[in-house]
C-alpha positions in Angstrom: -45.8 87.2 36.1 -46.5 86.7 32.5 -48.0 89.5 30.5 -48.7 89.4 26.8 -48.5 92.7 24.9 -49.8 93.6 21.4 -48.2 96.6 19.8 -48.7 98.6 16.6 -46.0 98.2 14.0 -44.3 101.4 15.3 -44.0 99.8 18.8 -46.8 101.7 20.5 -48.5 99.3 23.0 -52.1 98.7 22.1 -53.2 96.0 24.6 -51.8 94.2 27.6 -53.2 90.8 28.7 -54.4 89.9 32.1 -51.5 88.7 34.3 -50.8 85.0 34.5 -48.4 83.2 36.9 -44.8 83.5 35.7 -44.6 79.7 35.1 -47.1 80.0 32.2 -45.3 79.6 28.9 -45.7 82.4 26.4 -47.4 80.3 23.8 -49.8 78.9 26.4 -50.6 82.5 27.5 -51.1 83.7 23.9 -53.5 80.8 23.3 -55.4 81.3 26.6 -55.9 85.0 25.8 -56.9 84.1 22.2 -54.3 86.5 20.8 -53.3 84.3 17.8 -56.9 83.5 16.8 -58.0 87.1 17.2 -55.2 88.4 14.9 -55.5 85.6 12.3 -59.2 86.0 11.7 -58.9 89.5 10.2 -55.5 88.6 8.6 -53.4 90.8 10.8 -49.8 89.6 10.4 -48.3 88.4 13.7 -44.6 88.6 14.4 -43.5 86.8 17.5 -40.3 85.6 19.2 -39.0 82.1 19.4 -41.3 81.3 22.4 -44.2 81.0 19.9 -42.4 78.3 17.9 -45.4 75.9 18.2 -47.7 78.3 16.3 -45.3 78.4 13.4 -47.9 78.0 10.6 -50.0 80.9 12.1 -47.3 83.2 13.3 -44.0 84.5 11.8 -41.2 83.4 14.2 -37.4 83.2 13.7 -36.0 79.9 12.6 -34.4 78.0 15.5 -31.0 76.4 14.9 -31.1 72.6 15.3 -28.5 71.1 17.7 -25.2 70.5 15.9 -26.3 72.2 12.7 -25.9 75.8 11.4 -28.6 77.9 9.9 -28.5 78.3 6.1 -27.8 81.6 4.6 -31.4 82.0 3.6 -32.6 81.2 7.2 -30.1 83.7 8.6 -31.3 86.5 6.2 -35.0 85.7 7.1 -34.2 85.9 10.8 -32.4 89.3 10.3 -35.4 90.6 8.4 -37.7 89.4 11.2 -35.5 91.1 13.8 -35.6 94.4 11.8 -39.4 94.3 11.8 -39.6 93.5 15.5 -37.1 96.0 17.0 -39.8 98.7 17.7 -41.8 96.1 19.6 -38.8 95.0 21.6 -38.0 98.6 22.4 -41.6 99.1 23.6 -41.4 96.0 25.8 -38.1 97.1 27.3 -39.6 100.5 28.1 -42.6 98.9 29.8 -40.3 96.7 31.9 -38.5 99.8 33.2 -41.5 100.5 35.4 -40.2 99.7 38.9 -43.5 98.3 40.1 -43.3 95.5 37.6 -39.8 94.4 38.6 -40.4 93.4 42.2 -44.2 93.0 42.3 -45.5 90.5 44.8 -49.2 91.0 44.1 -52.0 88.8 43.0 -52.5 88.5 39.2 -55.7 90.6 39.5 -53.9 93.5 41.1 -51.0 93.2 38.6 -53.5 93.2 35.7 -54.9 96.5 37.0 -51.4 97.9 37.4 -50.4 96.8 33.9 -53.5 98.3 32.3 -52.7 101.6 34.2 -49.2 101.5 32.8 -50.6 101.0 29.3 -52.8 104.0 29.7 -50.0 106.1 30.9 -47.7 105.0 28.1 -50.1 105.6 25.3 -51.4 109.0 26.6 -48.2 110.8 27.4 
């Protein structure tokens, strides 16, 4: 299953997308759920992982190393700064993934969407 999550800068989950099949690429899922367009319109900065490399001009993503070449010192420092800003988000995602029901779920995407939204409610109101 593929779930997209939007968090506040402190890592608090704000929104979870409807579930898609696991074969859906992250960038495709983000475009389908209009996450990038929704954040860009009001000029909300978007920090994403390397899976969103194709949306590079709209989203801040780490620089990917080209085969056979090393990153420059500047690229490495930008990637480190990006990681420092994203660690609360990664921590929140890791916490959501600890829910056992998400690990071995064999449900329809509709039921998983309801489950994910319930988890979001429980996580934000504890």
